[in-house]
C-alpha positions as CSV (number, residue, x, y, z in Angstrom):
1,M,0.0,0.0,0.0
2,T,1.4,3.4,-1.0
3,Q,1.2,6.2,1.5
4,S,0.3,9.7,0.4
5,P,3.0,12.4,1.1
6,L,0.5,14.1,3.5
7,A,0.0,10.9,5.5
8,L,3.7,10.3,5.6
9,L,4.3,13.9,6.8
10,S,1.7,13.5,9.5
11,L,3.3,10.3,10.7
12,V,6.7,12.0,10.9
13,V,5.3,15.0,12.7
14,L,3.5,12.8,15.2
15,T,6.6,10.8,16.0
16,I,9.0,13.7,16.6
17,P,9.3,15.0,20.1
18,I,8.0,18.5,20.1
19,S,8.9,21.2,22.7
20,S,6.2,23.5,24.0
21,F,7.8,26.3,22.0
22,H,7.2,24.3,18.8
23,V,3.6,23.4,19.8
24,N,2.9,27.1,20.4
25,Q,4.3,28.0,17.0
26,V,2.2,25.3,15.3
27,Q,-0.9,26.5,17.1
28,A,-0.2,30.1,16.1
29,L,0.3,29.0,12.5
30,N,-2.9,27.0,12.6
31,R,-4.8,30.1,13.9
32,E,-3.3,32.4,11.2
33,L,-4.1,29.8,8.4
34,G,-7.6,29.6,9.8
35,K,-8.0,33.3,9.5
36,L,-6.5,33.4,6.0
37,C,-8.6,30.5,4.8
38,S,-11.9,31.8,6.0
39,S,-11.9,34.2,3.0
40,P,-8.9,33.2,1.0
41,P,-7.4,35.2,-1.9
42,P,-7.1,33.1,-5.1
43,Q,-3.3,32.6,-4.7
44,A,-3.8,31.0,-1.2
45,M,-6.3,28.3,-2.4
46,T,-3.6,25.5,-2.5
47,V,-2.4,26.3,1.0
48,C,-5.9,26.4,2.3
49,R,-6.7,23.0,0.8
50,I,-3.7,21.5,2.5
51,H,-4.6,23.2,5.8
52,A,-8.2,21.8,5.5
53,R,-6.8,18.3,4.9
54,L,-4.5,18.5,7.9
55,V,-7.2,19.8,10.2
56,S,-9.7,17.2,9.1
57,S,-7.2,14.4,9.6
58,L,-6.7,15.3,13.3
């Protein structure tokens, strides 16, 4: 069975020990992407699709 790059990245991220600093940075990034993707400009659509897939996989 072939894994998608997104699934592979998720697995890697989940297996890496993450400091609280990194967790805070990821949470801040998620908030900002959520704001951006609530009304995205056309050039942000690809990023917003990736963000939506990551959020829905959690």
